[in-house]
Each structure stands twice: as structure tokens, then as C-alpha cells.
C-alpha positions in Angstrom: -51.5 -1.2 37.9 -50.5 -4.9 37.7 -48.6 -4.6 41.0 -51.6 -3.3 43.0 -53.6 -6.6 42.9 -50.8 -8.8 44.3 -50.1 -6.2 47.0 -53.8 -6.1 48.0 -53.9 -9.9 48.1 -50.6 -10.0 50.1 -51.9 -7.4 52.6 -55.1 -9.4 53.0 -53.2 -12.5 53.7 -51.0 -10.6 56.3 -54.2 -9.3 57.9 -55.7 -12.8 58.2 -52.5 -14.3 59.5 -51.9 -11.6 62.2 -55.5 -11.7 63.3 -55.4 -15.5 63.7 -52.1 -15.3 65.5 -53.5 -12.7 68.0 -56.7 -14.6 68.5 -54.8 -17.8 69.1 -52.6 -16.0 71.7 -55.7 -14.6 73.4 -57.3 -18.0 73.5 -54.3 -19.8 74.8 -53.4 -17.3 77.5 -56.9 -16.7 78.7 -57.6 -20.5 78.8 -54.7 -21.1 81.1 -55.4 -18.1 83.2 -52.1 -16.4 82.5 -53.7 -13.3 81.0 -57.3 -12.4 80.6 -57.4 -8.8 79.5 -58.6 -9.0 75.9 -58.5 -5.3 75.1 -54.7 -5.2 75.2 -54.5 -8.1 72.7 -57.0 -6.3 70.4 -54.9 -3.2 70.5 -51.7 -5.2 69.8 -53.5 -6.9 66.9 -54.4 -3.5 65.5 -50.8 -2.2 65.9 -49.4 -5.4 64.3 -51.8 -5.0 61.3 -51.0 -1.4 60.9 -47.2 -2.2 60.8 -47.9 -4.9 58.3 -49.9 -2.6 56.0 -47.2 0.0 56.4 -44.6 -2.4 55.1 -46.8 -3.3 52.2 -47.5 0.3 51.3 -43.8 1.1 51.6 -43.0 -1.7 49.2 -45.5 -0.5 46.7 -44.3 3.1 46.9 -40.7 1.9 46.4 -41.6 -0.3 43.5 -43.5 2.5 41.9 -40.5 4.8 42.2 -38.3 2.2 40.6 -40.7 1.7 37.7 -40.9 5.4 37.1 -37.1 5.7 37.0 -36.9 2.7 34.7 -39.7 3.5 32.2 -40.2 7.2 32.7 -43.2 9.3 33.7 -45.1 9.0 30.4 -46.0 5.3 31.1 -47.6 6.0 34.4 -51.2 5.7 33.0 
């Protein structure tokens, strides 16, 4: 249970960083007139966040399996 809180904080930080990155990209490209279609950037932000959360969940599952192998199934509570 102690690994879940840092993983949630880490995923929230990733979510904030990727959202700010995509918003900055949208602002800079639309300001200079290079690209003005915001829907594509919102979709790319959603995909980037989904990939980030997938990595975090994968790390949690892998860490859980390692702990189960190390300490056994009886300490899972």
C-alpha cells in the first residue's frame, strides 16, 4: 500500500507536465499561425497522458509482482 501513494503523486505530476507542454505547444503554434487546429492537440494530449499513465500502471504492477515474489502471498494485505 505504501507504493500506491507515490505512484499516484507521480502520475499526477506527469499529467500536469504533459498538459502544460501541450498547452504551450498549442499557444506557440497558434500564435505564430503555423497551426491553429486545437482539436488535434487536445487528442495528442489525451494520448500522451494515456501513455504516461500506462507506464505508471505498468511500473506498479511490476513492482507488485516483485514484492509478491520476495515476501510471499500472505503479506499482500
